[in-house]
The first five atom37 places (N, CA, C, CB, O) and aatype in JSON, in Angstrom:
{
  "aatype": [12, 2, 9, 6, 3, 10, 1, 6, 18, 4, 10, 5, 10, 14, 13, 19, 6, 6, 7, 13, 14, 13, 7, 14, 3, 16, 10, 19, 13, 11, 19, 2, 7, 11, 9, 13, 10, 10, 0, 7, 10, 2, 2, 3, 14, 10, 5, 13, 2, 19, 11, 4, 2, 14, 6, 11, 0, 6, 6, 10, 1, 6, 5, 18, 2, 15, 19, 10, 14, 7, 18, 8, 12, 2, 11, 11, 8, 17, 2, 16, 19, 19, 19, 3, 7, 15, 19, 14, 2, 1, 10, 10, 11, 6, 17, 9, 16, 3, 15, 18, 2, 10, 19, 0, 11, 16, 1, 11],
  "atom_mask": [
    [1, 1, 1, 1, 1],
    [1, 1, 1, 1, 1],
    [1, 1, 1, 1, 1],
    [1, 1, 1, 1, 1],
    [1, 1, 1, 1, 1],
    [1, 1, 1, 1, 1],
    [1, 1, 1, 1, 1],
    [1, 1, 1, 1, 1],
    [1, 1, 1, 1, 1],
    [1, 1, 1, 1, 1],
    [1, 1, 1, 1, 1],
    [1, 1, 1, 1, 1],
    [1, 1, 1, 1, 1],
    [1, 1, 1, 1, 1],
    [1, 1, 1, 1, 1],
    [1, 1, 1, 1, 1],
    [1, 1, 1, 1, 1],
    [1, 1, 1, 1, 1],
    [1, 1, 1, 0, 1],
    [1, 1, 1, 1, 1],
    [1, 1, 1, 1, 1],
    [1, 1, 1, 1, 1],
    [1, 1, 1, 0, 1],
    [1, 1, 1, 1, 1],
    [1, 1, 1, 1, 1],
    [1, 1, 1, 1, 1],
    [1, 1, 1, 1, 1],
    [1, 1, 1, 1, 1],
    [1, 1, 1, 1, 1],
    [1, 1, 1, 1, 1],
    [1, 1, 1, 1, 1],
    [1, 1, 1, 1, 1],
    [1, 1, 1, 0, 1],
    [1, 1, 1, 1, 1],
    [1, 1, 1, 1, 1],
    [1, 1, 1, 1, 1],
    [1, 1, 1, 1, 1],
    [1, 1, 1, 1, 1],
    [1, 1, 1, 1, 1],
    [1, 1, 1, 0, 1],
    [1, 1, 1, 1, 1],
    [1, 1, 1, 1, 1],
    [1, 1, 1, 1, 1],
    [1, 1, 1, 1, 1],
    [1, 1, 1, 1, 1],
    [1, 1, 1, 1, 1],
    [1, 1, 1, 1, 1],
    [1, 1, 1, 1, 1],
    [1, 1, 1, 1, 1],
    [1, 1, 1, 1, 1],
    [1, 1, 1, 1, 1],
    [1, 1, 1, 1, 1],
    [1, 1, 1, 1, 1],
    [1, 1, 1, 1, 1],
    [1, 1, 1, 1, 1],
    [1, 1, 1, 1, 1],
    [1, 1, 1, 1, 1],
    [1, 1, 1, 1, 1],
    [1, 1, 1, 1, 1],
    [1, 1, 1, 1, 1],
    [1, 1, 1, 1, 1],
    [1, 1, 1, 1, 1],
    [1, 1, 1, 1, 1],
    [1, 1, 1, 1, 1],
    [1, 1, 1, 1, 1],
    [1, 1, 1, 1, 1],
    [1, 1, 1, 1, 1],
    [1, 1, 1, 1, 1],
    [1, 1, 1, 1, 1],
    [1, 1, 1, 0, 1],
    [1, 1, 1, 1, 1],
    [1, 1, 1, 1, 1],
    [1, 1, 1, 1, 1],
    [1, 1, 1, 1, 1],
    [1, 1, 1, 1, 1],
    [1, 1, 1, 1, 1],
    [1, 1, 1, 1, 1],
    [1, 1, 1, 1, 1],
    [1, 1, 1, 1, 1],
    [1, 1, 1, 1, 1],
    [1, 1, 1, 1, 1],
    [1, 1, 1, 1, 1],
    [1, 1, 1, 1, 1],
    [1, 1, 1, 1, 1],
    [1, 1, 1, 0, 1],
    [1, 1, 1, 1, 1],
    [1, 1, 1, 1, 1],
    [1, 1, 1, 1, 1],
    [1, 1, 1, 1, 1],
    [1, 1, 1, 1, 1],
    [1, 1, 1, 1, 1],
    [1, 1, 1, 1, 1],
    [1, 1, 1, 1, 1],
    [1, 1, 1, 1, 1],
    [1, 1, 1, 1, 1],
    [1, 1, 1, 1, 1],
    [1, 1, 1, 1, 1],
    [1, 1, 1, 1, 1],
    [1, 1, 1, 1, 1],
    [1, 1, 1, 1, 1],
    [1, 1, 1, 1, 1],
    [1, 1, 1, 1, 1],
    [1, 1, 1, 1, 1],
    [1, 1, 1, 1, 1],
    [1, 1, 1, 1, 1],
    [1, 1, 1, 1, 1],
    [1, 1, 1, 1, 1],
    [1, 1, 1, 1, 1]
  ],
  "atom_positions": [
    [[0.4, -1.35, 0.35], [0.07, -0.11, 0.04], [1.26, 1.28, -0.27], [-0.8, 0.11, 1.17], [2.49, 1.25, -0.33]],
    [[0.64, 1.99, -0.36], [1.28, 3.6, -0.98], [-0.11, 4.79, -0.52], [1.52, 3.53, -3.33], [-1.3, 4.54, -0.36]],
    [[0.35, 5.61, -0.44], [0.16, 6.9, -0.02], [-2.01, 6.84, -1.11], [2.03, 8.32, -0.81], [-3.2, 6.98, -0.83]],
    [[-1.41, 6.64, -1.94], [-2.23, 6.98, -3.77], [-3.2, 5.95, -2.87], [-1.25, 6.27, -5.97], [-4.17, 6.41, -2.28]],
    [[-2.79, 4.26, -2.8], [-3.8, 3.12, -2.51], [-4.66, 3.8, -1.08], [-2.85, 1.41, -2.14], [-5.89, 3.75, -0.97]],
    [[-3.8, 4.41, -0.09], [-4.97, 4.36, 1.36], [-5.35, 5.65, 1.28], [-4.33, 4.01, 3.11], [-6.14, 5.89, 2.2]],
    [[-5.05, 6.96, 0.31], [-5.97, 8.2, 0.07], [-7.92, 7.39, -0.74], [-4.75, 9.5, -1.48], [-9.08, 7.45, -0.32]],
    [[-7.51, 7.0, -1.51], [-8.09, 6.45, -2.65], [-9.29, 5.74, -1.56], [-6.96, 5.36, -3.75], [-10.41, 6.25, -1.45]],
    [[-8.9, 4.59, -0.84], [-9.37, 3.38, -0.11], [-10.24, 4.46, 1.02], [-7.91, 2.17, 0.6], [-11.47, 4.42, 0.94]],
    [[-9.74, 5.21, 1.84], [-10.73, 6.25, 2.96], [-11.41, 7.17, 1.9], [-9.67, 7.4, 4.3], [-12.5, 7.62, 2.26]],
    [[-11.06, 7.49, 0.86], [-12.07, 8.41, 0.13], [-13.35, 7.81, 0.04], [-11.65, 8.77, -1.29], [-14.41, 8.41, 0.23]],
    [[-13.19, 6.16, -0.36], [-14.44, 5.83, -0.93], [-15.53, 5.28, 0.47], [-14.12, 4.55, -2.19], [-16.67, 4.83, 0.53]],
    [[-14.71, 5.53, 1.25], [-16.07, 5.03, 2.83], [-16.83, 6.37, 2.73], [-15.22, 4.82, 5.06], [-16.46, 7.47, 2.34]],
    [[-18.16, 5.87, 3.25], [-19.29, 6.9, 3.29], [-19.22, 8.57, 3.95], [-20.34, 6.14, 4.1], [-19.93, 8.52, 4.96]],
    [[-18.88, 9.45, 3.86], [-19.15, 10.4, 4.12], [-17.28, 11.27, 4.49], [-20.39, 10.14, 5.24], [-17.03, 12.2, 5.26]],
    [[-16.43, 10.58, 3.69], [-15.17, 11.24, 4.89], [-14.81, 12.35, 4.2], [-13.62, 10.26, 5.26], [-15.26, 12.61, 3.08]],
    [[-14.16, 12.92, 4.69], [-13.11, 14.15, 4.31], [-12.21, 14.42, 4.45], [-13.17, 14.98, 4.5], [-11.88, 14.11, 5.59]],
    [[-11.01, 15.14, 3.63], [-9.83, 14.55, 4.19], [-9.44, 15.92, 4.0], [-9.0, 13.23, 3.53], [-10.07, 16.67, 3.26]],
    [[-8.31, 16.33, 4.71], [-7.78, 17.41, 5.55], [-6.38, 17.63, 5.76], [0.0, 0.0, 0.0], [-5.68, 16.66, 6.08]],
    [[-5.75, 19.07, 5.57], [-4.24, 19.36, 6.17], [-4.55, 19.97, 7.59], [-3.24, 20.56, 5.15], [-3.53, 20.66, 7.64]],
    [[-5.02, 20.17, 8.47], [-5.46, 20.49, 9.72], [-4.04, 21.07, 10.04], [-6.12, 19.25, 10.68], [-3.71, 22.24, 10.23]],
    [[-3.08, 19.63, 10.03], [-1.64, 20.36, 10.87], [-0.53, 20.44, 9.99], [-1.0, 19.45, 12.22], [0.64, 20.11, 10.12]],
    [[-1.13, 20.93, 9.11], [0.35, 21.69, 7.92], [0.5, 21.09, 6.66], [0.0, 0.0, 0.0], [-0.41, 20.28, 6.47]],
    [[0.96, 21.14, 6.11], [1.36, 20.38, 4.83], [1.84, 19.2, 4.83], [2.19, 20.93, 4.17], [1.88, 18.93, 3.63]],
    [[2.23, 18.35, 5.39], [3.17, 17.24, 6.14], [1.82, 16.17, 6.37], [4.1, 17.92, 7.9], [1.94, 14.96, 6.16]],
    [[1.19, 16.48, 6.59], [0.02, 15.43, 7.24], [-1.28, 15.71, 7.13], [0.1, 15.25, 8.65], [-1.93, 16.67, 7.55]],
    [[-1.73, 14.33, 6.23], [-3.1, 14.12, 5.65], [-4.08, 13.29, 6.57], [-2.96, 13.38, 4.27], [-4.11, 12.1, 6.9]],
    [[-4.87, 14.39, 6.88], [-6.32, 13.96, 7.56], [-7.36, 13.11, 7.1], [-7.03, 14.98, 7.75], [-7.84, 13.57, 6.06]],
    [[-7.9, 12.05, 7.44], [-9.25, 11.85, 7.2], [-10.38, 11.89, 8.04], [-9.31, 10.89, 6.77], [-10.32, 11.43, 9.19]],
    [[-11.04, 12.22, 7.74], [-12.15, 12.62, 9.26], [-13.5, 12.19, 8.93], [-12.36, 14.48, 9.7], [-13.75, 12.33, 7.74]],
    [[-14.44, 11.72, 9.62], [-15.64, 10.96, 9.33], [-16.18, 11.67, 10.79], [-15.5, 9.03, 9.12], [-15.59, 11.71, 11.87]],
    [[-18.04, 12.44, 10.27], [-18.45, 13.31, 11.28], [-17.65, 14.66, 11.75], [-18.56, 12.48, 12.34], [-18.31, 15.63, 12.11]],
    [[-17.09, 14.69, 11.74], [-16.18, 15.83, 11.99], [-15.02, 15.2, 12.48], [0.0, 0.0, 0.0], [-14.22, 15.99, 12.98]],
    [[-14.75, 14.22, 12.49], [-13.6, 13.52, 13.67], [-12.87, 12.64, 12.84], [-14.29, 12.54, 15.06], [-13.35, 11.85, 12.03]],
    [[-10.93, 12.95, 13.26], [-10.53, 12.17, 12.54], [-10.58, 10.84, 12.72], [-9.63, 12.47, 12.36], [-10.84, 10.62, 13.9]],
    [[-10.42, 9.67, 11.97], [-9.91, 8.21, 12.04], [-8.46, 8.24, 11.34], [-11.0, 7.1, 11.21], [-7.7, 7.36, 11.76]],
    [[-8.24, 8.57, 10.95], [-6.72, 8.19, 10.1], [-5.79, 9.78, 9.94], [-7.18, 7.43, 8.08], [-6.3, 10.88, 9.74]],
    [[-4.79, 9.57, 10.04], [-2.99, 10.68, 10.89], [-2.85, 9.83, 9.21], [-1.38, 9.94, 13.28], [-3.65, 8.95, 8.91]],
    [[-1.88, 10.2, 8.38], [-0.76, 9.5, 7.69], [0.23, 11.17, 7.8], [-1.28, 8.65, 5.74], [-0.21, 12.3, 7.98]],
    [[1.78, 10.68, 7.59], [2.38, 11.56, 7.17], [3.59, 11.44, 6.11], [0.0, 0.0, 0.0], [4.56, 10.7, 6.04]],
    [[3.11, 12.45, 5.33], [3.13, 12.32, 3.91], [5.17, 12.2, 3.34], [2.1, 14.0, 3.25], [5.64, 11.83, 2.26]],
    [[5.89, 12.7, 4.64], [6.68, 12.12, 4.72], [7.48, 11.31, 4.82], [6.7, 12.25, 4.83], [8.67, 11.21, 4.5]],
    [[6.65, 10.59, 5.37], [7.17, 9.24, 6.02], [7.78, 8.44, 4.88], [5.94, 8.33, 6.76], [7.2, 8.64, 3.82]],
    [[9.03, 7.42, 4.81], [9.49, 6.15, 4.21], [9.67, 5.32, 4.99], [10.52, 6.15, 3.53], [10.51, 5.76, 5.77]],
    [[9.18, 3.72, 5.44], [7.3, 3.59, 4.84], [6.54, 4.65, 5.34], [6.31, 2.14, 5.45], [6.81, 5.4, 6.28]],
    [[5.07, 4.64, 4.28], [4.85, 4.79, 4.46], [3.58, 4.5, 5.84], [5.25, 4.99, 3.67], [2.83, 3.53, 5.9]],
    [[3.66, 5.76, 6.9], [3.11, 5.78, 8.39], [1.77, 5.7, 8.39], [3.44, 6.99, 9.19], [1.3, 6.44, 7.52]],
    [[0.94, 5.1, 9.01], [-0.43, 5.89, 9.56], [-0.83, 5.39, 10.9], [-1.78, 5.67, 8.56], [-0.36, 4.44, 11.52]],
    [[-1.98, 6.36, 11.3], [-1.93, 6.21, 12.75], [-4.0, 5.92, 12.38], [-1.06, 8.0, 13.97], [-4.63, 6.62, 11.6]],
    [[-4.64, 4.67, 13.27], [-5.57, 4.49, 12.52], [-6.36, 4.48, 14.86], [-5.4, 2.78, 10.91], [-5.66, 4.61, 15.85]],
    [[-7.51, 4.32, 14.82], [-8.38, 4.32, 15.82], [-8.06, 3.05, 16.46], [-9.79, 4.49, 15.39], [-7.47, 2.65, 15.46]],
    [[-7.96, 2.18, 17.19], [-8.58, 0.44, 17.78], [-9.08, 0.68, 18.99], [-7.34, -0.95, 18.06], [-9.01, 1.78, 19.54]],
    [[-9.56, -0.25, 19.44], [-10.48, -0.83, 20.88], [-9.04, -1.34, 21.35], [-12.05, -2.34, 20.69], [-8.36, -2.14, 20.71]],
    [[-8.65, -0.67, 22.71], [-7.48, -1.14, 23.87], [-7.57, -2.46, 23.48], [-7.77, -0.9, 25.65], [-6.51, -2.91, 23.05]],
    [[-8.5, -3.2, 23.49], [-8.24, -3.99, 23.63], [-6.92, -5.03, 22.79], [-9.28, -4.1, 23.71], [-5.93, -5.67, 23.14]],
    [[-7.49, -4.77, 21.79], [-7.34, -4.79, 20.34], [-5.95, -3.97, 19.65], [-8.7, -4.12, 19.8], [-5.42, -4.23, 18.57]],
    [[-5.6, -3.05, 20.5], [-4.66, -2.4, 20.37], [-3.33, -2.69, 20.65], [-4.93, -1.61, 20.8], [-2.3, -2.3, 20.1]],
    [[-3.53, -3.57, 21.77], [-2.66, -3.68, 22.57], [-1.82, -5.06, 21.63], [-3.34, -3.87, 24.19], [-0.62, -5.17, 21.35]],
    [[-3.17, -6.12, 21.26], [-2.54, -7.87, 20.81], [-2.49, -6.93, 19.58], [-3.72, -9.82, 20.82], [-2.11, -7.76, 18.75]],
    [[-2.61, -5.81, 18.9], [-1.86, -6.35, 17.33], [-0.66, -5.14, 17.57], [-3.11, -6.11, 15.4], [-0.08, -4.66, 16.6]],
    [[-0.41, -4.78, 18.71], [1.42, -3.89, 19.03], [1.52, -5.66, 19.2], [1.98, -2.27, 21.05], [2.43, -6.07, 18.48]],
    [[1.03, -6.48, 19.75], [1.81, -7.97, 20.4], [2.64, -8.68, 19.13], [0.43, -9.34, 21.06], [3.84, -8.89, 18.97]],
    [[1.39, -8.99, 18.26], [1.3, -9.67, 16.82], [2.54, -9.0, 16.21], [-0.23, -9.33, 15.87], [3.6, -9.63, 16.11]],
    [[2.43, -7.82, 15.84], [2.83, -7.42, 14.34], [4.31, -5.91, 15.03], [0.78, -6.56, 13.11], [4.19, -4.97, 15.82]],
    [[5.21, -6.3, 14.42], [5.83, -5.2, 15.27], [6.03, -4.5, 14.21], [7.09, -5.43, 16.19], [7.14, -3.96, 14.15]],
    [[4.98, -4.25, 12.96], [5.26, -2.28, 12.28], [4.12, -1.85, 12.76], [5.32, -1.76, 10.24], [3.54, -0.92, 12.21]],
    [[3.52, -2.55, 14.06], [2.42, -1.94, 14.54], [3.14, -1.28, 16.42], [0.93, -3.36, 14.47], [3.54, -1.87, 17.43]],
    [[2.96, 0.3, 16.02], [2.81, 0.62, 17.64], [2.36, 1.9, 18.13], [4.08, 0.49, 18.33], [1.74, 2.69, 17.43]],
    [[2.64, 2.09, 19.21], [1.4, 2.67, 20.45], [1.76, 4.03, 19.46], [1.83, 2.73, 22.8], [2.83, 4.4, 18.98]],
    [[0.01, 4.75, 19.33], [-0.21, 6.3, 18.47], [0.89, 7.49, 18.86], [0.0, 0.0, 0.0], [1.02, 8.05, 19.95]],
    [[1.59, 7.69, 17.7], [2.68, 8.43, 17.91], [1.9, 9.68, 17.81], [3.92, 8.21, 16.96], [0.97, 9.86, 17.03]],
    [[2.55, 10.87, 19.02], [1.74, 11.79, 19.18], [-0.22, 11.84, 19.58], [2.14, 12.29, 18.03], [-1.13, 12.67, 19.6]],
    [[-0.06, 10.68, 19.78], [-2.0, 9.84, 20.44], [-1.47, 9.7, 21.4], [-2.97, 8.16, 19.88], [-0.38, 9.58, 21.95]],
    [[-3.57, 9.77, 21.62], [-3.52, 8.22, 22.66], [-3.16, 7.09, 22.49], [-4.53, 7.72, 23.06], [-3.79, 6.42, 21.66]],
    [[-2.08, 6.52, 23.17], [-1.59, 4.9, 23.35], [-2.51, 4.25, 23.61], [-0.64, 4.51, 24.37], [-2.54, 3.18, 23.02]],
    [[-3.26, 4.44, 24.23], [-4.85, 3.68, 24.67], [-5.83, 3.34, 23.42], [-5.86, 4.84, 25.72], [-6.64, 2.43, 23.56]],
    [[-5.77, 3.95, 22.38], [-6.65, 4.26, 21.62], [-6.37, 4.26, 20.23], [-7.06, 5.28, 22.0], [-7.19, 4.03, 19.34]],
    [[-4.51, 4.67, 19.99], [-4.02, 4.73, 18.6], [-2.93, 4.0, 18.26], [-3.74, 5.95, 18.24], [-1.86, 4.15, 18.84]],
    [[-3.13, 3.08, 17.23], [-1.7, 2.9, 16.82], [-1.51, 2.89, 15.7], [-1.1, 1.91, 17.18], [-2.23, 2.32, 14.88]],
    [[-0.11, 3.77, 15.38], [0.57, 3.72, 14.32], [0.98, 2.68, 13.39], [1.35, 4.14, 14.62], [1.74, 1.79, 13.78]],
    [[0.54, 2.7, 12.2], [1.03, 1.1, 11.4], [2.36, 1.6, 10.41], [-0.56, 0.26, 10.1], [2.12, 2.46, 9.57]],
    [[3.41, 1.18, 10.48], [4.07, 1.33, 9.6], [4.07, 0.14, 7.95], [5.19, 1.42, 10.46], [3.97, -1.06, 7.68]],
    [[4.2, 1.07, 7.45], [3.64, -0.56, 5.72], [4.71, -0.9, 5.68], [3.04, -0.2, 3.63], [4.73, -1.3, 4.52]],
    [[5.82, -1.09, 6.11], [6.81, -2.34, 5.76], [6.65, -3.65, 4.88], [7.1, -2.88, 6.91], [7.54, -4.46, 4.66]],
    [[5.0, -3.72, 4.31], [4.94, -4.52, 3.45], [5.2, -6.33, 4.42], [0.0, 0.0, 0.0], [5.27, -7.46, 3.95]],
    [[5.3, -5.75, 6.1], [5.27, -7.16, 7.14], [3.59, -7.39, 6.79], [5.74, -6.8, 9.29], [3.17, -8.28, 7.54]],
    [[2.69, -6.97, 6.06], [1.54, -7.08, 7.28], [0.91, -7.08, 5.83], [1.13, -5.72, 8.79], [1.62, -6.51, 5.0]],
    [[-0.54, -7.71, 5.25], [-0.87, -7.68, 4.15], [-1.97, -6.52, 3.79], [-1.2, -8.92, 3.92], [-2.86, -6.07, 4.52]],
    [[-1.63, -6.17, 2.47], [-2.67, -4.86, 2.98], [-4.82, -4.95, 2.73], [-1.93, -3.27, 1.72], [-5.81, -4.24, 2.57]],
    [[-4.4, -6.2, 2.85], [-6.52, -6.64, 3.21], [-6.12, -6.37, 4.62], [-7.54, -8.86, 2.87], [-6.72, -5.33, 4.89]],
    [[-5.3, -6.8, 5.91], [-5.41, -6.25, 6.61], [-4.8, -4.69, 7.17], [-5.34, -7.08, 7.01], [-5.26, -3.91, 8.0]],
    [[-4.34, -4.67, 6.84], [-3.87, -2.79, 6.78], [-5.36, -1.95, 6.07], [-2.06, -2.43, 5.25], [-5.45, -0.73, 6.24]],
    [[-6.36, -2.63, 5.37], [-7.82, -1.95, 4.46], [-8.85, -2.32, 5.77], [-8.41, -3.03, 2.51], [-9.85, -1.65, 6.01]],
    [[-8.42, -3.51, 6.57], [-9.43, -3.45, 7.95], [-9.55, -3.37, 9.0], [-9.9, -3.99, 8.21], [-10.49, -3.56, 9.78]],
    [[-7.3, -2.66, 9.21], [-7.54, -1.61, 10.57], [-8.37, -0.34, 10.37], [-6.09, -1.01, 11.12], [-9.13, 0.01, 11.28]],
    [[-8.27, 0.48, 9.06], [-9.1, 1.57, 8.95], [-9.92, 0.78, 8.55], [-8.82, 2.75, 8.21], [-9.06, -0.09, 8.56]],
    [[-10.86, 0.22, 8.17], [-12.32, 0.23, 8.3], [-13.12, 0.7, 9.75], [-12.69, -1.18, 7.98], [-14.11, 1.35, 10.07]],
    [[-11.52, -0.43, 10.69], [-12.06, -0.58, 11.91], [-12.21, 0.39, 12.6], [-11.54, -1.29, 12.55], [-13.14, 0.39, 13.4]],
    [[-11.1, 1.8, 12.46], [-10.73, 2.42, 12.95], [-12.35, 4.06, 12.6], [-9.06, 2.27, 12.49], [-12.85, 4.79, 13.46]],
    [[-12.68, 4.02, 10.89], [-13.22, 4.79, 10.65], [-14.73, 4.33, 11.15], [-12.87, 5.11, 9.42], [-15.42, 5.26, 11.56]],
    [[-15.39, 2.86, 11.16], [-16.58, 2.47, 12.16], [-16.71, 3.11, 13.7], [-16.46, 0.92, 12.36], [-17.61, 3.79, 14.21]],
    [[-15.26, 2.52, 14.32], [-15.66, 3.19, 15.91], [-16.11, 4.67, 15.62], [-14.14, 3.26, 17.14], [-17.1, 5.08, 16.24]],
    [[-15.34, 5.72, 14.52], [-15.17, 6.99, 14.52], [-16.65, 7.39, 14.17], [-14.02, 7.46, 13.57], [-17.48, 7.96, 14.88]],
    [[-16.74, 6.9, 12.84], [-18.48, 7.36, 12.47], [-19.78, 7.04, 12.94], [-18.83, 7.02, 11.34], [-20.84, 7.46, 12.49]],
    [[-19.46, 5.63, 14.68], [-20.24, 5.88, 15.15], [-20.97, 6.66, 16.53], [-20.27, 5.18, 14.93], [-21.97, 6.57, 17.25]],
    [[-19.47, 7.67, 16.3], [-19.54, 9.3, 17.66], [-19.91, 9.72, 17.24], [-18.65, 10.31, 18.33], [-19.72, 9.7, 16.03]],
    [[-21.08, 10.78, 18.01], [-21.7, 11.79, 17.57], [-20.68, 13.38, 17.56], [-22.99, 11.78, 18.5], [-20.02, 13.89, 18.47]],
    [[-20.83, 13.67, 16.62], [-20.47, 15.15, 16.27], [-20.05, 16.16, 17.65], [-21.88, 15.83, 15.47], [-19.75, 17.34, 17.49]]
  ]
}
């Protein structure tokens, strides 16, 4: 997965907005006005932050070396995913969708 694939996947989800509220180097995707994914545009390899239920967040960190506590985020609820090829795109998309669903069900 590259940044274009990530962007395309996020934008196909219902009611998603993209923007750069933190400056030109951080791409942000929101639903209901709330962030569900952030991606640094200068990271190589690609990295993105996604929201996750706390138990699953820790489980994923234990299972995958490329899943870390959320950088600059609440580490209980957010993971940083390093897209280094060690996790299949199918799982990356699943984690993005999970984050979207967690945020989409909350009210603004």
